[in-house]
C-alpha positions as CSV (number, residue, x, y, z in Angstrom):
1,M,0.0,0.0,0.0
2,R,1.1,3.6,-0.6
3,R,-0.4,7.0,0.2
4,T,0.6,10.2,-1.5
5,F,0.2,13.7,-0.1
6,A,1.5,17.2,-0.9
7,I,4.8,18.3,0.5
8,L,3.2,21.4,1.9
9,A,1.6,19.4,4.6
10,L,5.0,18.8,6.1
11,L,6.5,22.2,5.5
12,A,3.4,24.0,6.9
13,A,3.8,22.1,10.1
14,G,7.0,23.9,10.8
15,L,9.6,21.2,10.3
16,A,12.9,22.6,9.3
17,A,14.2,21.1,6.1
18,Q,17.8,20.4,6.1
19,P,20.1,20.5,3.0
20,A,19.2,17.5,0.9
21,V,21.6,15.2,-0.9
22,S,20.4,14.7,-4.4
23,G,20.2,11.4,-6.2
24,D,17.0,9.4,-6.0
25,A,18.3,6.3,-7.6
26,A,16.0,3.4,-8.3
27,P,15.9,0.7,-5.6
28,V,17.9,-2.5,-6.3
29,M,16.2,-5.9,-6.1
30,L,18.1,-8.2,-3.7
31,G,19.5,-11.4,-5.1
32,D,19.1,-14.8,-3.5
33,A,22.2,-14.6,-1.4
34,E,21.6,-11.1,-0.2
35,H,18.0,-11.9,0.7
36,R,19.0,-14.3,3.4
37,A,20.4,-11.6,5.6
38,W,17.1,-9.7,5.6
39,R,14.6,-12.5,6.4
40,A,13.3,-10.5,9.4
41,I,11.6,-8.2,6.8
42,G,8.5,-9.8,5.4
43,R,5.1,-9.3,3.9
44,V,2.1,-8.2,6.0
45,N,-1.0,-9.8,4.4
46,V,-4.5,-8.9,5.5
47,A,-7.3,-11.5,5.1
48,G,-5.2,-14.1,3.5
49,F,-1.8,-15.9,3.6
50,D,-0.8,-14.5,0.2
51,A,-3.4,-11.8,-0.3
52,A,-2.8,-9.3,-3.1
53,G,-3.2,-6.3,-0.8
54,T,0.1,-6.3,1.1
55,C,2.5,-4.2,3.0
56,T,5.9,-4.7,4.5
57,G,6.7,-5.4,8.1
58,T,9.8,-6.1,10.2
59,L,10.3,-8.6,13.0
60,I,11.8,-6.5,15.8
61,T,11.6,-9.2,18.5
62,P,10.8,-12.9,18.1
63,D,7.1,-12.3,18.5
64,T,6.6,-8.6,17.4
65,V,6.3,-7.1,14.0
66,L,6.5,-3.3,13.3
67,T,4.6,-1.9,10.4
68,A,2.4,1.1,9.4
69,A,-1.0,1.4,11.0
70,H,-2.8,2.1,7.7
71,C,-1.8,-1.3,6.5
72,L,-4.1,-2.9,9.0
73,H,-7.1,-0.8,8.1
74,A,-7.9,-2.3,4.7
75,L,-11.1,-4.2,4.9
76,R,-14.1,-2.0,3.9
77,G,-13.0,0.8,6.1
78,R,-12.6,-1.4,9.2
79,N,-9.6,-2.4,11.2
80,A,-8.4,-5.9,10.5
81,R,-8.9,-8.4,13.2
82,P,-5.8,-10.3,14.5
83,G,-6.8,-13.6,12.8
84,Q,-7.0,-11.9,9.5
85,V,-3.4,-10.7,9.5
86,H,-0.5,-12.9,8.4
87,F,3.2,-12.0,8.7
88,V,5.3,-13.9,6.2
89,A,9.0,-13.5,7.1
90,G,11.6,-13.6,4.4
91,W,9.1,-14.0,1.5
92,H,11.2,-14.6,-1.6
93,R,10.2,-16.1,-4.9
94,D,7.2,-18.0,-3.5
95,G,9.3,-19.3,-0.5
96,F,9.5,-18.0,3.0
97,A,11.4,-18.4,6.3
98,A,8.4,-18.5,8.6
99,V,4.7,-17.5,8.8
100,R,2.6,-16.5,11.8
101,T,-0.9,-15.0,12.3
102,A,-1.4,-12.1,14.7
103,R,-2.8,-12.7,18.2
104,A,-3.1,-9.0,18.8
105,I,-2.7,-5.7,17.1
106,R,-1.6,-2.5,18.8
107,L,-2.3,0.7,16.8
108,H,-0.6,4.0,17.7
109,P,-3.1,6.0,19.7
110,G,-2.5,9.0,17.4
111,Y,-3.5,7.1,14.3
112,V,-6.7,8.4,12.6
113,H,-7.9,6.5,9.6
114,G,-9.0,8.5,6.6
115,K,-7.8,11.9,7.8
116,R,-5.7,13.9,5.3
117,P,-2.1,13.2,6.2
118,D,-0.2,15.9,8.0
119,S,2.9,15.8,10.3
120,K,0.8,14.8,13.3
121,T,-1.2,12.0,11.8
122,L,1.8,10.7,10.0
123,Q,3.7,10.3,13.3
124,G,0.8,8.0,14.4
125,D,1.0,5.7,11.4
126,L,2.6,2.9,13.4
127,A,1.4,-0.5,14.5
128,L,2.8,-3.5,16.4
129,I,1.6,-7.0,15.4
130,L,1.9,-9.4,18.3
131,L,2.4,-12.8,16.7
132,S,0.6,-16.1,17.6
133,G,3.9,-17.6,18.5
134,P,7.6,-16.5,18.5
135,I,9.7,-17.2,15.5
136,P,12.9,-18.9,16.7
137,S,16.0,-16.7,16.2
138,D,17.8,-19.6,14.5
139,E,15.2,-19.4,11.8
140,V,14.8,-15.6,11.6
141,R,17.0,-13.2,13.5
142,P,15.0,-10.0,14.4
143,I,16.2,-6.6,13.5
144,P,15.9,-4.6,16.8
145,L,14.4,-1.2,17.1
146,A,16.6,1.8,18.0
147,L,15.4,5.2,19.3
148,P,18.4,7.5,18.5
149,E,18.0,11.2,19.0
150,T,19.6,11.8,15.6
151,V,19.2,9.4,12.7
152,G,21.9,10.8,10.5
153,P,22.3,12.0,6.9
154,K,21.4,8.7,5.2
155,V,19.4,5.6,5.8
156,D,18.5,2.4,4.0
157,V,14.9,1.4,3.1
158,I,14.1,-2.2,2.3
159,G,10.7,-3.5,1.3
160,Y,8.4,-5.2,-1.2
161,R,7.3,-3.1,-4.2
162,R,4.0,-3.8,-6.1
163,D,6.1,-4.4,-9.2
164,R,8.4,-6.8,-7.4
165,L,6.2,-8.6,-4.9
166,N,8.3,-11.7,-4.6
167,A,11.6,-10.1,-3.7
168,L,12.9,-7.3,-1.5
169,S,14.1,-4.1,-3.0
170,R,16.7,-1.8,-1.3
171,H,17.1,1.9,-1.4
172,A,20.7,2.3,0.0
173,N,22.0,5.6,1.2
174,C,18.6,7.4,1.1
175,P,19.1,11.0,2.1
176,V,17.3,12.3,5.2
177,A,15.9,15.7,4.2
178,V,13.8,16.4,7.3
179,E,14.1,15.0,10.8
180,S,12.0,15.6,13.9
181,A,11.2,13.6,17.1
182,G,8.5,11.6,15.4
183,L,8.9,11.9,11.7
184,L,11.5,11.6,8.9
185,G,11.3,13.1,5.4
186,L,13.4,11.0,3.0
187,G,14.8,11.9,-0.4
188,C,14.1,8.5,-2.1
189,T,10.9,7.5,-3.8
190,V,8.8,4.6,-2.6
191,T,5.9,2.8,-4.3
192,Q,2.9,0.7,-3.4
193,G,3.8,-2.2,-1.2
194,T,6.6,-0.4,0.6
195,S,4.3,1.0,3.2
196,G,5.4,-0.3,6.6
197,A,8.9,-1.0,5.3
198,P,11.8,-0.4,7.8
199,V,14.0,2.7,7.7
200,L,17.4,1.3,8.8
201,I,20.7,2.6,10.1
202,R,23.9,0.7,10.7
203,T,25.3,0.9,14.2
204,A,28.2,-0.7,16.0
205,Q,25.8,-3.4,17.1
206,G,24.5,-4.0,13.6
207,W,21.5,-2.8,11.6
208,R,18.7,-1.2,13.6
209,V,15.1,0.0,12.7
210,V,14.6,3.7,13.2
211,G,11.4,4.3,11.3
212,V,8.5,3.0,9.2
213,V,7.5,4.1,5.7
214,S,4.1,5.8,5.8
215,A,3.5,7.7,2.6
216,G,4.9,9.0,-0.7
217,V,5.2,12.8,-1.1
218,S,4.2,14.7,-4.2
219,G,5.2,18.2,-5.2
220,A,8.4,20.1,-5.4
221,G,11.2,19.8,-2.9
222,P,13.7,17.3,-1.5
223,I,11.2,15.1,0.3
224,R,9.9,12.1,-1.5
225,T,8.8,9.8,1.4
226,A,7.5,10.3,4.9
227,A,8.4,7.8,7.6
228,A,7.0,7.6,11.2
229,R,9.5,7.3,14.0
230,P,8.5,5.0,17.0
231,T,8.9,6.4,20.5
232,A,9.4,4.8,23.8
233,A,5.8,5.8,24.8
234,F,4.4,4.0,21.8
235,L,6.4,0.8,22.7
236,R,5.0,1.0,26.2
237,G,1.5,1.2,24.8
238,E,0.9,4.8,25.8
């Protein structure tokens, strides 16, 4: 899934745009060998194991998936029920590393379905999927969440595109054009299916998730994608 909104919605909210690094290169589809390292990233399918309407999600603990809230509001204007949601870890060319249904769904309290996106509602476009059972780390190693004060000049975005549903695509070195406590404005372009995809940084401890793709951005300016940043309060269920 993908949503598009005008860049003015971000700029009018008073976020200070930083100098952007140009170069919105096309994402690269991961090969078989590369894909194995990213099996914690999978497809979030609503109402079916391999439903056509799909987003991307990331296993951040053995039994928790982080994705975008709007991905779970896809059934005739209603929130999906836990049993209707499947997480397929490491989906690749009709194979996968593990699959689980949801036992519970926790939407960000600030998420409002159907409201015109702005900086406030975009920050609430987050959801945690609590799985029916943990996925053993020897099958799929989670990519933990990090909450750094500053993300940095560039990030990676990895997800499933609508034109490449059976393999992950990677935007490496995506410029961070805008950064606030709950929102990132990125300089690389995403497409349908990439909603919920992780925004990643490399740390001394390995790769960490710092955001979730929420929407594409139209109009002039350096921002092409908006990503929500989880907070400690959200993780505590507040």
